[in-house]
N, C-alpha and C positions, 0 to 999 in steps of 0.2 A: 505493499499500499504505500503509495506516494507521501511526501511531505505535506503537501497541499490538503490531502483528504484528511490526515490524522489533525491538522490544524481545524479544519472544519468541525471534526467531530469533537475535539477538545474545546471550542467555541460554544458548540452545541450542548456539551454537558456543563460547562461554566454557565451558559445562559440557564439552562434547567435548575442549576444549582441556586444560581441569583434569584429565580421565581420562587422556588419553594422558601427559602430565606425570607424573601420579602412577604409571602404569605404569612409566615409565622410571626411575623412584626406587626399583624394587624392590632390594634387595639381593641380590647374587650369591654364595651361601654353597657353599662347596666342603668335603665331608667326607670322612675316609679310611675310613670304613666305616658300615654301614646303621644301627645303634644313634645314633650322632651325626645321620646324616641325619633319622633319625625324630625326635628330639627337637627338630632344628631346624624340621622341618616343621610340628609341633604347636606350637611356640612363635611362630614367624615369621607361619603362615597364609598369607594373601594377599600379605604385604609382602615375600616373599623368595622367590627361585627358588633351589632347594636341590638341589645336585647331588653323586651320588656315582659316580664314572665306573668304578669295578671291575665287569668284565663279570661276568654271571651265572656261578654255578658256581665262582667264583675265591675263594679266601679272601685277603679285603682286606689281611690281617697279613703276607703274603710276597708281594702283588702289586707288578710292577714297572712302573710307568707310562712309556710313550714320552714323546718330545719334545713331542707334540701335547699330551698329558695334563699334562704338567708345566707347559706355558705356560697351559693354562685355570686350573691352581691358582693361579699367578703372577698371572692377571688378577682373580682374584676379589676381593672386598670383605672377606670373612673365609675363613679356612681352618680347620677343625675339626680339632685332632688329638687323639687318643686318651690320648697319652703314654703311661707305662710300658713303653717300648720298642717301641711298636706300630709298624708301618709304617716300617721301619728305613731306606726309599729317602729318608725325609725329610732325614735327616741328610746324606745325599750328594747333595742338590740344592740350588740356591739359591732359597729362596723368602722372600717379604719378611716380614722379623721382626713388624713392626708388625700384620701381617694373621693372624698366627698366633695360636691359641688352646688352649693345651694344656689340655684339659677336666679330667684328673685331676691336676693340679698342686696344687689345694688340699687334697689327701689324700696327696700323694706320700710322705710319711713312713710311709704304712700299705701301700705297694707291697710285694707279695710277691716275693723273690728265690728263684728257683728253683735246684734242684741236679741234676748230671748233664749229660752232653752228647751224650746219643743224638741221631744224625742220621738223618732218614728222609724219605721221599718224598712229595708230596702232589698227585699229579696234576700239573697246568700248571704249578704253583707250583715244582716241582723238589724238590731236597734242601735239609732247613733244620732247624736246632735248636731245642727250646723252652728251651734255657739262658737264664740272665740274669733278665729281670724278668717275671714274669706280666702278662699284658696284658688279658685277659678282665675287665675291671674292673666293666663293667656288670653282670655277673652276680650282684655284690653290689648289690640294688635301691636300698639307700640310697646307696651310692656312684654308682649312676645318676642319683638324684637330684642329688647335687653336681655330676655332669657337665651334666646340664639346667641347673641355675644358672650355670654357666660360659658354656654358649650364651646363654642370657636376657640376662646381663650384656653379652656382646659385641654381642649384636643391639641392645641399649640404648644401648650408647655410640655405634653408627652412626647410630642413628635415634632419638634420645632422644623426638622428638614420638609415638613409637609404643610409648613405655615402660610407659604403662600396658594397652595391649594385650598386649604382650608379657608383662607380669607377670600378667595374669588367665589368659593361656593355658598360662602355666609351672604355676600353681598347679593347673589341671585335669590336667596331666601328672603333677605331684607325687603328686596323689591316686591316680591310676592305678598309679603305681610303687609307692606304700606298701601300697596294697592287696595287689599281687604279694608284697611283702615280707613282709606279715602272714600272707598264705594260706599260703607257703612255710614260714614258721616254725612255724605250726601244725602243719603235716604232720610235719615232721620231729622235732619235739618229742615226737610219738607213741614214737618209740625211735631217740634220737641216737645209741645206739652199734651201731645197725644196720650190719653191714660191707656197703661195696658197692665194685664194681670200676668204673673209669673206662675207657673204651677209649682215652682221649688225655687228655694233662696239660693241660687247658685251663680246669677247673672248681676252681682253688686259690681264688677269692675266694667262689665259691658255697660251697664246702666250710668255710672260714672264717667267714664271716657265719652260716651255717646248721647249723654244726656237723655236719656231714656226716663220716662215718668212711670215706673213701676210699681206695683205693690205685689208682695209674693204671698202665696199659702203655701201648705206642705201636702202636695198631693202627687200621687204615682200615676203614669201614664195608663197602667192597666188594671189600676183598684179604683172602684167607685168609692168616693169619700162618703162618711158616714151623712146622715141626714143633718145633724148640728152643724156640719161643715158648709153645706150648701146653704143653709141658711145665714151662715156667718158671710159667704160670698155676696148674698143679697144685700146685706147690710153694708158691706163694703163698697158695694157698686151704687150705693146711694151717694156716696161722698166722693168717689173715685168711678166715674161712668164708662168704663172700659168697657170694649165690644169686640178685645181680642185676648185670647191667653195664649202665652209662649211656653210649649212643652220641650223638654230635653228629649222626649222620643215621641213617636206617634201614639195618640191616644187612643183608648177604645172606641168603638162605637158608640158604647153608652155614653160614656163622658162626654164625647163630641156632641149627641143630641142631647143631652140635658143642658148643656152649655148654650146650645143655640135656642133652647127655650128661654134662655134668658138674655137673648140677643148678642150673645159671646161666640165668636168663631176661634177656631185653632189654628196655630202655626207652630211648626217645630223648628226650634233653635238648639241644635245639638252642641252641647260643650267638648263634644269629642274625646273625653278622657282616655277611653279605651279604643282599640282599634275599630274602625267601621268596617261593616260587612262588605260593602264596595267602596271603592274609592280609597282616598287617603285625606290627610288632615286639610290641605287646601281645597280639594272638591268639596268635602262637606261644609267648610267657612263659605264656601261659595254658594252653595245650596242655602246655607243658612240665610245668607245676605238677599237672596232671590225670594225667599219666604217672608222676609221682613219687608221687601219691596211692596208685596202685595198687602201687606199690614197697612203700609202707609200709603198706598193708593187711593186710599178711600177717605 
């Protein structure tokens, strides 16, 4: 075999070895919810394996990981936290502090403290309360940009050689998030005083950023609220004459029909805390904005 052939084979071996080596250098990133998972995937691209182990249909905010899942978080290179009191299990287990990134720490002075301590049930997550700090921080898309920056910076610290790639990918994500922000702001500005109901107290940052006039109840989409709560809604409507209710998910036919009897229509604004059944974070938020456009078209 000639020298050139051996050189070609050696170059191929080196190339294959380089590829395997680089594959082994992918960062392992664990996220406590889907928005952070999406941000990390968009920013890291092929240079990280991004994992969000919460099962489908479970609210990540109230998920309780088992010992196996906790061990996986502990072994990750980066642990992305939402902050603002999200995923309270984090404070009850031992996670490597140097690996944890609180993505909302940069605007913690703007976290919203909630009032009341009503407890209710969320399916498999069991009973819980929304008292304390509001945690769906990403529903203010400018805050979502800040959280994505924290993800970019964490990735760049561990893989500085990829910093330029992470920076470029972040800029594309930032453009997408700010476009959502502009669209939503333009829609609500048509009638900022328009009264709305929310089926659940999860829209605090959405309400503040886009000046929504919201009043929340504690209802689940697939559960018919008891008679006393319907009576309470009627009383609430006297001082807050809303004709639309925002839901986290598609409400049952029974809930829709009962609301229509009160002159209230239903629209979905999905916080997208867990993986959507179809699409991704960007497409879900685009659908949310389209739904809200119908609300403000009347």
